[in-house]
C-alpha positions as YAML, in Angstrom:
chain: A
units: angstrom
residues:
- id: 1
  name: MET
  ca: [0.00, 0.00, 0.00]
- id: 2
  name: VAL
  ca: [1.01, 3.59, -0.54]
- id: 3
  name: HIS
  ca: [2.93, 5.21, 2.29]
- id: 4
  name: ASP
  ca: [0.65, 7.21, 4.63]
- id: 5
  name: GLU
  ca: [2.70, 10.43, 4.58]
- id: 6
  name: PHE
  ca: [2.56, 10.31, 0.77]
- id: 7
  name: LEU
  ca: [-1.24, 10.10, 1.01]
- id: 8
  name: VAL
  ca: [-1.44, 13.03, 3.41]
- id: 9
  name: LYS
  ca: [0.65, 15.19, 1.08]
- id: 10
  name: HIS
  ca: [-1.42, 14.34, -1.99]
- id: 11
  name: LEU
  ca: [-4.78, 14.62, -0.24]
- id: 12
  name: GLU
  ca: [-3.77, 18.09, 0.98]
- id: 13
  name: GLY
  ca: [-2.75, 18.99, -2.56]
- id: 14
  name: LEU
  ca: [-6.08, 17.77, -3.86]
- id: 15
  name: ALA
  ca: [-7.90, 19.87, -1.27]
- id: 16
  name: SER
  ca: [-5.93, 22.92, -2.42]
- id: 17
  name: LYS
  ca: [-6.78, 22.21, -6.08]
- id: 18
  name: LEU
  ca: [-10.43, 22.25, -5.06]
- id: 19
  name: GLY
  ca: [-9.98, 25.68, -3.53]
- id: 20
  name: LEU
  ca: [-10.16, 24.52, 0.06]
- id: 21
  name: ALA
  ca: [-8.10, 26.32, 2.65]
- id: 22
  name: VAL
  ca: [-6.32, 23.71, 4.77]
- id: 23
  name: ARG
  ca: [-5.73, 24.84, 8.32]
- id: 24
  name: ARG
  ca: [-3.86, 22.95, 11.01]
- id: 25
  name: GLU
  ca: [-5.64, 24.03, 14.15]
- id: 26
  name: SER
  ca: [-7.04, 22.25, 17.13]
- id: 27
  name: VAL
  ca: [-10.77, 21.72, 16.83]
- id: 28
  name: ASN
  ca: [-11.20, 20.50, 20.37]
- id: 29
  name: THR
  ca: [-13.09, 22.83, 22.68]
- id: 30
  name: GLU
  ca: [-15.38, 22.31, 25.62]
- id: 31
  name: GLU
  ca: [-18.29, 21.94, 23.17]
- id: 32
  name: THR
  ca: [-16.64, 19.89, 20.41]
- id: 33
  name: THR
  ca: [-14.09, 17.16, 19.95]
- id: 34
  name: GLY
  ca: [-12.60, 15.63, 16.86]
- id: 35
  name: LYS
  ca: [-9.61, 15.49, 14.60]
- id: 36
  name: GLY
  ca: [-10.85, 17.95, 12.01]
- id: 37
  name: GLY
  ca: [-13.36, 18.39, 9.27]
- id: 38
  name: LEU
  ca: [-14.82, 20.60, 6.59]
- id: 39
  name: CYS
  ca: [-16.71, 23.78, 7.43]
- id: 40
  name: ARG
  ca: [-17.71, 27.05, 5.84]
- id: 41
  name: ILE
  ca: [-16.31, 30.31, 7.21]
- id: 42
  name: GLY
  ca: [-17.38, 33.55, 5.60]
- id: 43
  name: GLY
  ca: [-18.54, 31.77, 2.47]
- id: 44
  name: LYS
  ca: [-15.25, 29.90, 2.03]
- id: 45
  name: GLN
  ca: [-14.83, 26.19, 2.67]
- id: 46
  name: VAL
  ca: [-12.07, 25.38, 5.13]
- id: 47
  name: LEU
  ca: [-10.64, 21.97, 5.99]
- id: 48
  name: PHE
  ca: [-9.43, 21.87, 9.58]
- id: 49
  name: ILE
  ca: [-6.91, 19.23, 10.61]
- id: 50
  name: ASP
  ca: [-5.94, 18.89, 14.24]
- id: 51
  name: PRO
  ca: [-2.14, 19.11, 14.48]
- id: 52
  name: GLY
  ca: [-2.22, 16.40, 17.14]
- id: 53
  name: ALA
  ca: [-4.01, 13.94, 14.87]
- id: 54
  name: THR
  ca: [-2.20, 10.80, 13.83]
- id: 55
  name: THR
  ca: [-1.36, 10.32, 10.17]
- id: 56
  name: GLU
  ca: [-4.23, 7.83, 9.85]
- id: 57
  name: GLU
  ca: [-6.66, 10.30, 11.43]
- id: 58
  name: LYS
  ca: [-5.53, 13.04, 9.04]
- id: 59
  name: ILE
  ca: [-6.16, 10.72, 6.10]
- id: 60
  name: MET
  ca: [-9.64, 9.85, 7.39]
- id: 61
  name: VAL
  ca: [-10.53, 13.53, 7.92]
- id: 62
  name: MET
  ca: [-9.42, 14.44, 4.41]
- id: 63
  name: LYS
  ca: [-11.11, 11.44, 2.79]
- id: 64
  name: GLU
  ca: [-14.38, 12.34, 4.49]
- id: 65
  name: ALA
  ca: [-14.12, 15.96, 3.37]
- id: 66
  name: LEU
  ca: [-13.04, 15.25, -0.21]
- id: 67
  name: ARG
  ca: [-15.83, 12.76, -0.88]
- id: 68
  name: HIS
  ca: [-18.24, 15.72, -1.01]
- id: 69
  name: PHE
  ca: [-16.61, 17.05, -4.19]
- id: 70
  name: ASP
  ca: [-16.77, 16.04, -7.85]
- id: 71
  name: LEU
  ca: [-13.26, 14.93, -8.72]
- id: 72
  name: SER
  ca: [-14.03, 13.67, -12.22]
- id: 73
  name: ASP
  ca: [-12.34, 16.63, -13.97]
- id: 74
  name: ILE
  ca: [-9.29, 16.75, -11.70]
- id: 75
  name: TYR
  ca: [-6.20, 14.61, -12.13]
- id: 76
  name: VAL
  ca: [-5.79, 12.45, -9.05]
- id: 77
  name: LEU
  ca: [-2.92, 10.03, -8.67]
- id: 78
  name: PRO
  ca: [-4.24, 6.51, -9.27]
- id: 79
  name: ALA
  ca: [-3.35, 5.33, -5.74]
- id: 80
  name: VAL
  ca: [-5.15, 8.31, -4.20]
- id: 81
  name: ARG
  ca: [-8.19, 7.90, -6.46]
- id: 82
  name: GLU
  ca: [-8.34, 4.22, -5.51]
- id: 83
  name: LEU
  ca: [-8.34, 5.18, -1.85]
- id: 84
  name: LEU
  ca: [-11.13, 7.71, -2.38]
- id: 85
  name: ASP
  ca: [-13.13, 5.28, -4.54]
- id: 86
  name: GLU
  ca: [-12.87, 2.59, -1.87]
- id: 87
  name: GLU
  ca: [-14.38, 5.02, 0.62]
- id: 88
  name: GLU
  ca: [-17.20, 5.87, -1.78]
- id: 89
  name: GLU
  ca: [-17.92, 2.17, -2.40]
- id: 90
  name: ASP
  ca: [-18.03, 1.50, 1.35]
- id: 91
  name: ILE
  ca: [-20.55, 4.33, 1.82]
- id: 92
  name: HIS
  ca: [-22.81, 3.02, -0.98]
- id: 93
  name: ASN
  ca: [-22.58, -0.55, 0.30]
- id: 94
  name: ASN
  ca: [-23.56, 0.51, 3.82]
- id: 95
  name: LYS
  ca: [-26.67, 2.33, 2.50]
- id: 96
  name: SER
  ca: [-28.01, -0.78, 0.76]
...
C-alpha cells in the first residue's frame, strides 16, 4: 500500500486544487471534539486538521471531506483515487 505520509501530502494537494483552505488548528473545545473536518467560514470552505491527529486520522478527515466534491475533472494520482473510490464504495454498500 502507498505510504501514509505520501497520502497526506497528496490529499492536501487535492484539497488545495479544489480551492479549500487547509488549516492545522485544534478543533477540540469544551463543546466539540474531533480530529478535524470541513466547514464554511465567511462563504469559504475550510478543511481543519488537528495538528495532534495521527497520520491515519488526518487521512480519514481528508477522505471524508473530499468525498463531497466532484473529482471527475481533476487529475488524481491513481493510488489516491483508488483510496477515495474505496471510501465511496463502502458508503454506498452501507446504505443498501
